[in-house]
C-alpha positions as CSV (number, residue, x, y, z in Angstrom):
1,X,74.5,-51.6,60.8
2,X,77.9,-50.1,62.0
3,X,79.0,-51.0,65.5
4,X,78.0,-48.4,68.2
5,X,80.2,-48.0,71.2
6,X,80.1,-45.7,74.2
7,X,83.2,-45.2,76.4
8,X,81.0,-44.9,79.5
9,X,79.6,-48.4,79.1
10,X,80.9,-51.2,81.3
11,X,81.9,-53.5,78.4
12,X,83.5,-50.8,76.3
13,X,87.1,-52.0,76.7
14,X,86.2,-55.5,75.6
15,X,84.2,-54.3,72.6
16,X,86.8,-51.7,71.6
17,X,89.6,-54.3,71.8
18,X,87.5,-56.6,69.5
19,X,87.1,-53.7,67.0
20,X,90.9,-53.2,67.0
21,X,91.6,-56.9,66.5
22,X,89.0,-57.5,63.8
23,X,90.4,-59.0,60.6
24,X,89.6,-56.9,57.5
25,X,92.0,-58.5,54.9
26,X,91.1,-61.3,52.6
27,X,90.7,-64.5,54.6
28,X,92.0,-66.8,51.9
29,X,95.5,-68.1,52.4
30,X,97.4,-66.8,49.4
31,X,100.9,-67.5,50.5
32,X,101.4,-70.8,48.8
33,X,99.8,-69.6,45.6
34,X,102.1,-66.6,45.5
35,X,105.2,-68.6,46.3
36,X,104.4,-70.9,43.3
37,X,103.9,-67.8,41.0
38,X,107.2,-66.3,42.1
39,X,109.1,-69.6,41.6
40,X,107.5,-69.9,38.1
41,X,108.6,-66.4,37.1
42,X,112.1,-67.0,38.4
43,X,112.4,-70.3,36.4
44,X,110.6,-69.4,33.2
45,X,110.9,-65.6,33.0
46,X,108.8,-64.0,30.2
47,X,107.1,-67.2,29.3
48,X,105.6,-67.4,32.8
49,X,104.7,-63.7,32.8
50,X,102.8,-64.1,29.5
51,X,101.0,-67.2,30.6
52,X,100.0,-65.9,34.0
53,X,98.9,-62.5,32.6
54,X,96.8,-64.0,29.9
55,X,95.2,-66.4,32.4
56,X,94.3,-63.9,35.1
57,X,93.7,-60.8,33.0
58,X,92.8,-62.1,29.5
59,X,95.1,-59.4,28.3
60,X,96.3,-61.1,25.1
61,X,100.0,-60.2,25.7
62,X,103.1,-61.7,24.3
63,X,106.7,-61.3,25.3
64,X,107.0,-58.7,22.6
65,X,104.0,-56.7,23.8
66,X,104.6,-56.8,27.5
67,X,106.2,-53.3,27.4
68,X,104.1,-50.4,26.2
69,X,105.7,-48.6,23.3
70,X,106.4,-44.8,23.5
71,X,103.8,-44.4,20.7
72,X,101.1,-46.3,22.6
73,X,101.8,-44.3,25.8
74,X,101.6,-41.0,23.9
75,X,98.5,-42.1,22.1
76,X,96.7,-43.1,25.3
77,X,97.8,-40.0,27.1
78,X,96.6,-37.8,24.3
79,X,93.1,-39.3,24.5
80,X,92.6,-37.9,28.1
81,X,90.4,-34.8,28.2
82,X,92.3,-31.6,28.8
83,X,90.4,-31.0,32.1
84,X,91.7,-34.3,33.5
85,X,95.2,-33.6,32.3
86,X,95.1,-30.2,33.9
87,X,94.0,-31.7,37.2
88,X,96.7,-34.3,37.1
89,X,99.3,-31.6,36.3
90,X,98.0,-29.5,39.3
91,X,98.4,-32.6,41.5
92,X,101.8,-33.4,40.2
93,X,103.1,-29.8,40.7
94,X,101.8,-29.7,44.3
95,X,103.1,-33.2,45.2
96,X,106.5,-32.3,43.7
97,X,106.7,-28.9,45.6
98,X,105.9,-30.6,48.9
99,X,108.3,-33.5,48.4
100,X,111.2,-31.2,47.4
101,X,111.1,-30.0,50.9
102,X,111.8,-33.5,52.2
103,X,115.2,-33.9,50.5
104,X,117.9,-34.5,53.1
105,X,121.2,-32.7,53.3
106,X,124.6,-34.4,53.5
107,X,126.4,-33.7,56.7
108,X,130.2,-34.0,57.3
109,X,132.0,-32.5,60.3
110,X,135.2,-32.9,62.3
111,X,134.8,-33.5,66.0
112,X,137.1,-32.4,68.9
113,X,139.4,-35.3,68.4
114,X,139.9,-34.6,64.7
115,X,137.7,-37.5,63.6
116,X,135.7,-36.9,60.4
117,X,132.1,-38.0,60.7
118,X,129.1,-37.6,58.6
119,X,126.4,-39.0,56.4
120,X,125.8,-38.9,52.6
121,X,122.5,-39.5,50.9
122,X,122.2,-41.2,47.6
123,X,119.2,-42.4,45.6
124,X,118.2,-45.9,44.9
125,X,119.3,-46.8,41.3
126,X,116.1,-48.5,40.1
127,X,112.5,-48.6,41.5
128,X,109.5,-50.6,40.4
129,X,106.1,-49.0,40.9
130,X,103.0,-51.2,41.1
131,X,99.8,-49.4,39.9
132,X,96.4,-51.1,40.3
133,X,94.5,-51.6,37.1
134,X,91.8,-54.0,37.9
135,X,88.7,-53.2,40.1
136,X,90.6,-50.0,41.1
137,X,92.6,-47.9,38.7
138,X,94.2,-44.8,40.3
139,X,96.2,-42.3,38.2
140,X,96.8,-40.5,41.5
141,X,98.8,-43.5,42.7
142,X,101.2,-43.1,39.7
143,X,102.0,-39.5,40.9
144,X,102.2,-40.4,44.6
145,X,104.8,-43.1,43.9
146,X,106.7,-41.7,40.9
147,X,107.1,-38.0,42.0
148,X,109.0,-38.7,45.3
149,X,111.2,-41.1,43.4
150,X,112.0,-38.5,40.8
151,X,112.7,-35.9,43.5
152,X,115.1,-38.3,45.2
153,X,117.0,-38.8,42.0
154,X,116.1,-42.3,41.1
155,X,117.5,-42.8,37.6
156,X,115.2,-45.7,36.5
157,X,111.5,-46.1,37.3
158,X,109.7,-49.2,35.9
159,X,106.0,-49.2,36.2
160,X,103.8,-52.3,36.1
161,X,100.0,-52.1,35.6
162,X,97.5,-54.9,34.9
163,X,95.4,-54.4,31.8
164,X,92.3,-56.6,32.2
165,X,91.1,-57.7,28.7
166,X,93.9,-55.6,27.3
167,X,92.4,-52.3,28.5
168,X,94.2,-49.6,30.4
169,X,92.8,-46.4,31.9
170,X,94.3,-43.6,29.6
171,X,94.5,-41.4,32.7
172,X,97.1,-43.8,34.1
173,X,99.3,-43.2,31.0
174,X,98.7,-39.4,31.2
175,X,99.8,-39.4,34.8
176,X,102.9,-41.5,33.9
177,X,103.7,-39.1,31.1
178,X,103.4,-36.0,33.4
179,X,105.6,-37.7,36.0
180,X,108.2,-38.7,33.5
181,X,107.7,-42.4,33.6
182,X,108.5,-44.0,30.2
183,X,109.1,-47.7,31.2
184,X,105.6,-49.3,31.5
185,X,104.7,-53.0,31.5
186,X,101.3,-54.6,31.0
187,X,101.5,-57.0,33.8
188,X,100.1,-57.1,37.4
189,X,99.6,-59.4,40.3
190,X,102.2,-61.4,42.1
191,X,103.9,-62.2,38.8
192,X,104.6,-58.5,38.3
193,X,106.2,-58.2,41.7
194,X,108.3,-61.3,41.0
195,X,109.5,-59.9,37.7
196,X,110.5,-56.6,39.3
197,X,112.4,-58.4,42.1
198,X,114.2,-61.1,40.1
199,X,114.1,-59.8,36.5
200,X,113.2,-61.4,33.3
201,X,114.6,-61.0,29.8
202,X,112.1,-58.2,29.2
203,X,111.9,-56.6,32.7
204,X,115.2,-55.8,34.3
205,X,115.2,-56.3,38.1
206,X,114.9,-53.3,40.4
207,X,116.2,-52.4,43.8
208,X,112.9,-51.5,45.5
209,X,109.2,-52.2,44.8
210,X,106.5,-49.7,45.9
211,X,102.8,-49.2,45.4
212,X,99.5,-50.7,46.6
213,X,97.8,-53.9,45.4
214,X,95.5,-56.7,46.3
215,X,96.2,-59.6,48.7
216,X,98.3,-61.4,46.1
217,X,100.5,-58.3,45.5
218,X,100.8,-57.8,49.3
219,X,101.9,-61.4,49.8
220,X,104.4,-61.2,46.9
221,X,105.9,-58.1,48.4
222,X,106.3,-59.9,51.7
223,X,108.0,-62.8,50.0
224,X,110.5,-60.8,47.9
225,X,111.5,-58.5,50.7
226,X,115.3,-58.9,51.2
227,X,115.8,-59.6,47.5
228,X,114.5,-56.0,47.0
229,X,113.3,-53.3,49.4
230,X,109.6,-52.6,49.7
231,X,107.7,-49.5,50.9
232,X,105.1,-51.2,53.1
233,X,102.4,-53.9,53.1
234,X,99.3,-51.9,52.2
235,X,96.2,-53.2,53.7
236,X,92.5,-52.1,53.4
237,X,92.1,-48.3,53.6
238,X,90.8,-46.6,56.7
239,X,89.7,-43.3,58.1
240,X,89.1,-42.1,61.7
241,X,87.1,-38.8,62.2
242,X,87.3,-37.1,65.5
243,X,84.4,-34.7,65.8
244,X,82.8,-32.4,68.3
245,X,79.5,-30.6,68.3
246,X,80.8,-28.0,65.8
247,X,81.0,-30.6,63.1
248,X,78.6,-30.8,60.2
249,X,77.0,-34.3,60.2
250,X,76.5,-34.3,56.4
251,X,80.2,-33.5,55.9
252,X,81.3,-36.1,58.4
253,X,79.1,-38.7,56.8
254,X,80.4,-37.9,53.3
255,X,84.0,-38.5,54.6
256,X,83.1,-41.8,56.2
257,X,81.4,-42.9,52.9
258,X,84.4,-41.8,50.8
259,X,86.6,-44.3,52.6
260,X,84.0,-47.1,52.7
261,X,83.6,-47.0,48.9
262,X,87.1,-48.4,48.5
263,X,85.6,-51.8,49.5
264,X,88.0,-54.7,50.2
265,X,87.7,-54.3,54.0
266,X,88.0,-50.5,54.1
267,X,87.0,-49.1,57.5
268,X,85.4,-45.8,58.6
269,X,85.2,-44.8,62.3
270,X,83.7,-41.8,64.0
271,X,84.7,-40.8,67.5
272,X,82.6,-37.9,68.9
273,X,81.9,-36.2,72.1
274,X,78.4,-35.3,71.0
275,X,75.6,-38.0,71.1
276,X,73.3,-35.9,68.9
277,X,76.1,-35.7,66.2
278,X,76.6,-39.4,66.4
279,X,72.9,-40.1,65.8
280,X,72.8,-37.5,63.0
281,X,75.8,-38.9,61.2
282,X,74.4,-42.4,61.4
283,X,71.2,-41.3,59.7
284,X,73.1,-39.1,57.2
285,X,75.4,-42.0,56.1
286,X,72.3,-44.1,55.4
287,X,70.8,-41.3,53.4
288,X,73.9,-40.5,51.4
289,X,74.7,-44.1,50.7
290,X,71.4,-44.4,48.7
291,X,72.7,-41.6,46.4
292,X,76.0,-43.3,45.6
293,X,76.6,-45.1,42.3
294,X,78.7,-47.7,44.3
295,X,76.1,-48.0,47.0
296,X,76.4,-51.7,47.5
297,X,80.1,-51.7,47.9
298,X,80.2,-48.7,50.2
299,X,77.2,-49.9,52.3
300,X,78.8,-53.3,52.8
301,X,82.0,-51.8,54.1
302,X,80.1,-49.4,56.4
303,X,77.8,-52.0,57.8
304,X,80.5,-54.6,58.3
305,X,83.5,-52.5,59.4
306,X,82.1,-49.1,60.3
307,X,81.9,-47.8,63.9
308,X,80.5,-44.8,65.8
309,X,82.1,-44.2,69.2
310,X,80.8,-41.7,71.7
311,X,83.3,-40.5,74.4
312,X,83.2,-38.1,77.3
313,X,86.0,-35.8,76.2
314,X,88.4,-35.0,73.3
315,X,91.2,-36.3,75.6
316,X,89.5,-39.7,75.5
317,X,89.1,-39.4,71.8
318,X,92.8,-38.8,71.2
319,X,93.7,-41.6,73.5
320,X,91.6,-44.0,71.5
321,X,92.9,-42.6,68.3
322,X,96.4,-43.4,69.2
323,X,95.4,-47.0,70.0
324,X,93.6,-47.2,66.6
325,X,96.6,-45.7,64.8
326,X,94.6,-45.0,61.7
327,X,95.9,-44.4,58.2
328,X,93.9,-41.2,58.0
329,X,92.8,-39.1,61.0
330,X,90.4,-36.1,60.4
331,X,90.1,-33.5,63.2
332,X,86.6,-32.2,62.6
333,X,86.6,-30.0,65.7
334,X,86.4,-26.4,66.5
335,X,90.1,-26.1,67.3
336,X,92.1,-28.8,65.5
337,X,95.4,-27.3,66.3
338,X,94.7,-27.9,70.0
339,X,94.5,-31.6,69.3
340,X,97.3,-32.0,66.8
341,X,100.1,-32.7,69.3
342,X,98.0,-35.3,71.1
343,X,97.7,-37.5,67.9
344,X,101.0,-39.5,68.0
345,X,100.0,-42.4,65.8
346,X,98.5,-41.6,62.4
347,X,99.5,-42.0,58.8
348,X,98.2,-38.5,58.0
349,X,96.3,-35.9,59.9
350,X,93.7,-33.6,58.3
351,X,93.0,-30.3,60.2
352,X,89.5,-28.8,60.5
353,X,86.2,-28.9,58.9
354,X,87.4,-27.8,55.5
355,X,90.1,-30.5,55.0
356,X,88.4,-33.7,53.9
357,X,90.8,-36.7,53.6
358,X,90.0,-36.9,49.9
359,X,91.9,-33.6,49.2
360,X,95.0,-35.4,50.4
361,X,94.3,-38.3,48.1
362,X,94.7,-36.0,45.1
363,X,95.9,-32.4,45.2
364,X,96.9,-31.5,48.8
365,X,100.5,-32.2,48.1
366,X,101.1,-34.8,50.9
367,X,101.5,-38.4,49.9
368,X,98.5,-40.8,50.0
369,X,100.6,-44.0,50.3
370,X,100.2,-44.4,54.1
371,X,100.6,-47.1,56.7
372,X,97.5,-49.1,57.4
373,X,96.3,-51.8,59.9
374,X,97.7,-49.9,63.0
375,X,101.2,-49.9,61.5
376,X,101.2,-46.1,61.9
377,X,102.5,-47.0,65.4
378,X,105.9,-47.6,63.8
379,X,105.8,-46.6,60.1
380,X,105.5,-43.5,58.0
381,X,103.9,-42.6,54.7
382,X,105.8,-42.8,51.5
383,X,108.2,-39.9,50.9
384,X,111.5,-39.0,49.3
385,X,113.6,-40.8,52.0
386,X,112.0,-44.1,50.9
387,X,113.9,-43.8,47.6
388,X,117.2,-42.8,49.2
389,X,119.7,-44.5,51.5
390,X,122.2,-43.0,54.0
391,X,125.9,-43.9,53.9
392,X,128.0,-43.2,57.0
393,X,131.3,-41.5,56.6
394,X,134.2,-41.9,59.0
395,X,137.8,-40.7,58.8
396,X,140.7,-40.7,61.3
397,X,144.2,-39.3,61.1
398,X,147.1,-40.7,63.2
399,X,146.4,-38.6,66.3
400,X,142.6,-39.2,66.4
401,X,143.2,-43.0,65.8
402,X,145.6,-43.0,68.7
403,X,143.1,-41.2,70.9
404,X,140.4,-43.8,70.2
405,X,142.5,-47.0,69.9
406,X,142.7,-48.0,73.6
407,X,138.9,-48.1,74.1
408,X,138.4,-49.8,70.7
409,X,141.0,-52.5,71.4
410,X,139.5,-53.1,74.8
411,X,136.0,-53.7,73.4
412,X,137.5,-56.0,70.7
413,X,139.2,-58.1,73.4
414,X,136.0,-58.3,75.5
415,X,134.2,-59.6,72.4
416,X,136.9,-62.1,71.7
417,X,137.7,-60.6,68.3
418,X,141.5,-60.4,68.4
419,X,141.7,-59.6,64.7
420,X,139.6,-56.5,65.2
421,X,141.9,-55.3,67.9
422,X,145.0,-56.1,65.9
423,X,143.8,-54.2,62.8
424,X,143.7,-51.1,65.1
425,X,146.9,-51.6,67.1
426,X,149.1,-52.5,64.1
427,X,148.7,-49.0,62.9
428,X,150.1,-47.7,66.1
429,X,153.1,-50.1,66.2
430,X,151.7,-51.8,69.3
């Protein structure tokens, strides 16, 4: 059964803190395994990729077949039903339109002293996109990662996707085709991340690696960070629904189940001001789970990690929500706009009864690659800026340099960096 908490109970704080600190990621220590895989790929390149891929995925690849040919991509994409392709195109167009509005503008100005100051934005040259292809296979993730990279102006996008037993979901290829990704490799796991970070004869290295994966992929991203940039360490998915008496218990239950069916430690939490709604949702989740094809997976997640919390007010609900800092926060209340400003820590916020989190997963337009495991306290979801970097611009003429020199030289002397001071004063014949 999911945990039931009431903010009025004496032991609430202790039990709520335990909920926050509960570990949902894989408990096995994968760090050493991943380090060995990365070292192997760095040393043996394609040979290691082929050996590891065939061992873990039984994919039957060779160095010559690691990269999918344009013909195989086109053939796979063409096999996708038109209805699916149309849906992916709709998602692509909405994601692109929204992310176009995130593009930053260069800024250069001259201040009162005559100093030129500013910033210039440029795209990362090459990005590697990791797309799950094992237990989970998500064409929507192709779009969510590739589209903002394209909008940013990334010139090279290399996609890696595992192909268990040599098979790949054709919708993955259709999504890649729609997004304009043509460089696709049949490799996954920590070895794929290593190849993207360090390069092999077949897979040229990239500058940044993005995309979700299992515990081995997450560990590999941690270990290659610094050699390349990464987007974030994606943990198990999560949703928090804040609901009042106006919420439909069947709708709320469906949203909680939608997150629980991800498995792998996914967590669904309801915070409500209405005890009757809490009880109704609890019963409704149980009823709907029995109707789900993936009942066992979703039920395990709900019963192990799910929670229903009753509170005395929506103010208390938002306070707790900010402590949870969930990946997804649904405001299933009568007036969601009134609560919006109070939610400070969330990967994404979904407003009102008619905005299920799942619409954001696919066609809403916002990105579904979001911070998990309370990292929304300091991190943001994937966007165009993740594929760009800002370069500062500074320019002095003789008079502005003279105006700034005394303060700069003084600071250099305080720091004991005489050469710094001299590089300024020498220009002023001092």
